[in-house]
C-alpha positions in Angstrom: -63.4 6.0 57.3 -62.0 3.1 55.2 -63.0 5.0 52.1 -61.1 8.0 53.3 -58.0 6.0 54.1 -58.0 4.4 50.7 -58.4 7.8 49.0 -55.5 9.2 51.1 -53.4 6.2 50.2 -54.1 6.7 46.5 -53.1 10.4 46.8 -49.8 9.5 48.5 -49.0 6.8 45.9 -49.8 9.3 43.1 -47.5 11.9 44.7 -44.7 9.4 45.0 -45.1 8.3 41.4 -45.0 11.9 40.3 -41.8 12.6 42.1 -40.2 9.4 40.7 -41.2 10.4 37.2 -39.7 13.8 37.7 -36.5 12.2 38.8 -36.4 10.2 35.6 -37.0 13.1 33.2 -33.9 14.2 31.3 -33.1 17.6 32.7 -31.0 20.4 31.4 -28.2 19.4 33.8 -27.9 15.9 32.5 -24.5 15.3 31.0 -24.3 14.6 27.3 -22.4 11.4 26.2 -19.2 13.4 25.6 -19.1 14.9 29.1 -20.3 11.8 30.9 -17.7 9.6 29.2 -14.9 12.0 30.0 -16.0 12.2 33.7 -15.7 8.4 34.0 -12.0 8.7 33.6 -11.6 10.9 36.7 -11.9 8.1 39.4 -8.8 6.4 38.0 -6.7 9.5 38.7 -8.1 9.7 42.2 -7.2 6.0 42.7 -3.7 6.6 41.5 -3.3 9.5 44.0 -4.7 7.4 46.8 -2.3 4.5 46.0 0.6 6.9 45.9 -0.4 8.4 49.3 -0.3 4.8 50.7 3.1 4.3 49.0 1.6 1.3 47.2 3.4 1.3 43.8 1.6 -1.8 42.5 -1.8 -0.3 43.1 -0.7 3.0 41.6 0.4 1.1 38.4 -2.9 -0.7 38.2 -4.9 2.5 38.7 -2.9 4.4 36.1 -3.1 1.5 33.6 -6.9 1.8 34.0 -6.6 5.5 33.4 -4.7 4.9 30.2 -7.3 2.5 28.9 -10.2 4.8 29.6 -8.4 7.9 28.4 -7.7 6.1 25.1 -11.4 5.9 24.6 -12.2 9.6 25.1 -9.1 11.4 24.3 -10.5 12.3 20.8 -12.9 14.7 22.5 -10.1 16.6 24.3 -7.9 16.6 21.2 -10.6 18.2 19.1 -11.7 20.7 21.8 -8.3 21.9 22.8 -4.9 20.8 21.5 -3.2 22.6 24.4 -5.2 20.7 27.0 -4.6 17.4 25.2 -0.9 18.0 25.0 -0.7 18.9 28.6 -2.5 15.7 29.7 -1.2 13.2 27.2 2.4 14.3 26.6 2.9 16.0 29.9 1.3 14.5 33.0 0.6 11.0 31.5 4.0 10.6 30.0 5.8 11.6 33.1 3.7 9.5 35.5 3.7 6.4 33.3 7.5 6.6 33.0 7.9 7.2 36.7 5.7 4.2 37.6 7.8 1.9 35.3 10.7 2.1 37.8 11.3 -0.8 40.2 11.1 1.7 43.0 9.1 4.7 41.8 9.9 8.2 43.2 6.6 8.7 45.0 7.7 12.0 46.4 7.8 13.3 42.8 4.9 11.3 41.4 2.3 12.3 44.0 2.3 16.0 43.4 2.3 15.4 39.7 -0.7 13.2 39.9 -2.5 15.7 42.1 -1.7 18.5 39.6 -3.0 16.2 36.9 -6.3 15.9 38.6 -6.6 19.7 38.9 -5.9 20.0 35.2 -8.3 17.2 34.3 -11.1 19.0 36.2 -10.2 22.2 34.4 -10.6 20.3 31.1 -14.0 18.9 32.1 -15.2 22.3 33.1 -14.1 23.8 29.8 -15.7 21.1 27.7 -19.0 21.3 29.6 -19.5 24.8 28.5 -18.9 24.0 24.8 -21.7 23.2 22.3 -22.0 19.6 21.3 -19.7 18.3 18.5 -21.3 16.6 15.5 -22.7 13.1 16.3 -20.0 11.3 14.4 -17.5 12.2 17.1 -19.7 10.3 19.6 -19.5 7.3 17.2 -15.7 7.7 17.1 -15.6 7.7 20.9 -17.9 4.8 21.3 -15.7 2.7 19.0 -12.6 3.7 20.8 -14.1 3.1 24.3 -15.0 -0.5 23.3 -11.7 -1.0 21.5 -9.9 0.0 24.7 -10.8 -3.4 26.3 -9.3 -5.3 23.3 -6.1 -3.2 23.6 -5.6 -4.6 27.1 -5.4 -8.2 26.0 -1.9 -8.4 24.4 -0.1 -6.7 27.3 -1.9 -9.0 29.8 -0.9 -12.0 27.8 2.7 -10.8 27.6 2.7 -10.4 31.4 1.2 -13.9 31.8 -1.8 -12.3 33.4 -4.3 -14.7 31.8 -7.2 -13.8 34.1 -6.7 -10.2 33.2 -6.6 -11.1 29.5 -9.9 -13.1 29.8 -11.6 -10.3 31.7 -10.6 -7.6 29.2 -11.6 -9.7 26.2 -15.0 -10.5 27.9 -15.5 -6.8 28.4 -14.8 -6.2 24.7 -17.2 -9.0 23.8 -19.9 -7.7 26.1 -19.7 -4.2 24.6 -19.3 -5.3 21.0 -23.0 -5.3 20.4 -23.2 -1.6 21.2 -21.0 -0.7 18.2 -21.1 -3.6 15.8 -23.6 -1.8 13.5 -21.0 1.0 13.0 -18.5 -1.6 11.9 -21.0 -3.5 9.7 -22.0 -0.3 8.0 -18.4 0.3 6.8 -17.7 -3.3 5.8 -19.9 -6.3 6.1 -16.9 -8.5 5.3 -14.9 -7.1 8.2 -17.9 -7.5 10.5 -18.2 -11.2 9.7 -14.4 -11.7 10.0 -14.3 -10.0 13.4 -17.2 -12.0 14.7 -15.5 -15.2 13.6 -12.2 -14.3 15.1 -13.9 -13.3 18.4 -15.2 -16.8 18.7 -11.7 -18.2 18.2 -10.2 -15.9 20.8 -12.8 -16.9 23.3 -12.1 -20.6 22.7 -8.3 -20.0 22.9 -8.6 -18.2 26.3 -10.6 -21.0 27.9 -7.6 -23.3 28.4 -5.4 -23.0 31.5 -2.3 -21.9 29.5 -3.5 -20.1 26.4 -1.4 -20.1 23.2 -0.2 -16.5 23.4 1.1 -16.3 19.9 -2.1 -17.6 18.4 -4.3 -15.3 20.4 -2.1 -12.2 19.6 -2.4 -13.1 15.9 -6.2 -13.3 16.2 -6.4 -10.0 18.2 -4.2 -8.2 15.8 -6.4 -9.4 12.9 -9.5 -8.1 14.8 -7.7 -4.8 15.5 -6.7 -4.2 11.9 -10.3 -4.6 10.6 -11.7 -2.7 13.6 -9.3 0.2 13.1 -10.1 0.4 9.4 -13.8 0.9 10.2 -12.9 3.4 12.9 -10.8 5.4 10.4 -13.8 5.7 8.2 -15.9 7.0 11.0 -13.2 9.5 11.9 -13.2 10.7 8.3 -16.9 11.3 8.5 -16.6 13.2 11.8 -13.9 15.5 10.5 -15.7 16.1 7.2 -18.6 17.8 9.0 
């Protein structure tokens, strides 16, 4: 009896392990990096809509700022895939909603349907891109660099608004993700790689104090951005040359 129970237990364990393994296998429906990255932007539009429905202008601004940051990372995909879709999202919906939210008392009655229409168009874009063949791998490198850079872009506006905790959080996110793309920068310029690493240490130190030196940090961030963008430009050139 005990032997039978042990055998049954082993069979059950093996079956569970098999099912788990199947769940971990990459399937045909698994999103490629391009599609998965674009889909990560969607929740920020949803959050903007929810905030507008609650007439919470501050929350809507925060949500749409998050959209802008994430969009900056992946917009290259949309721009390459369809200039019309890109123009509609970037220069149409985004421009109108951003401007509307800048007002002291935003016109929520106008902004809400625009945000809802933007979500519909965004889903249309995703569906379109999902059906397209993969771009050459260099475009993924471009996107990875832009996605990481987006965190750094958030630092100067946060400092200007005296939102030092936000600046620290954004820079920490950049620092945390730097390792994922540093080889792309180093391959283009070892000198820039070393300079960026050195400046990052200085920024981290400068942000530790209660009242950071905004001018000093902005100078350091601008220096990092200049070298970073130079490396990014080289990768963009490689992507477009294919």
